[in-house]
N, C-alpha and C positions, 0 to 999 in steps of 0.2 A: 542503480540495477540491484535487484534483489540476488543475495544469496540460492541457490539453486537450492542447496543441501538443506537449507532451511525449509525452505518452501517444500521439499521432496517429503522431509518428515511432519510437516503440517499439513499436507494431502494424505499422507498414512493414517494419521490419528482423525481426521475429518472423514475419512473417504470409509473407516473401516467397517465394514460388512456392506459395502455398497458393491455387488460384482460391477468390473468395467468390463465393457462388450471387449469380444475377440475381435482384433484388428485395431486395437488402439495402443498404443506401446505406451508403457510408464514412462517413460524419459518424452517422447512426445508429447503426452500430458499435462507433465511437469512445464516444461520448456511454452507449451502454449497459454498454459494459466498464468507463467510468470507475465508474459507478453501483453496479455490482457491486462494485467495488473498495472504493468510499467506503462501503457497505452492511458490509463485512466490518471496516473500517477500525476503527471504533468498539470491536468486539468484542476487536479485536487489541491497542489500545490500553487496554484493561480490563485483560486478561490480562496485556501487560508490566507494567501497573502492580504487580498484584499479586505477580509475581515481583521485580519493584525492590525493592519495599518490602516485601518477606517476609511478604504475606499479613497486612500490620497491626502489625508489629513489626519495625520497621526495622534493620536491621544497620548502623549510621551508620559506623562503622570500616569495612565494604565499599564503603558508598557514598561515601565520601569518599576513600578507595584509586580509585575510578572515575574521580572528580571529575579527583584530580591525574595520572589516568593518560591523559588525553585533551588 
């Protein structure tokens, strides 16, 4: 779950100078954007899991190098 206050600040910075139409409440915009991101987040995690673990055939040497490099 995203931190709504972080997203709120992010949107304030990114939307600076862009007029929000009347009838769109800021809180609703932030919440809707958060839900939009969260809906896509699960698919993103699944794609990255497949890539990181080589589609079910993990390259443990490569993973170990990644761990040691962090």
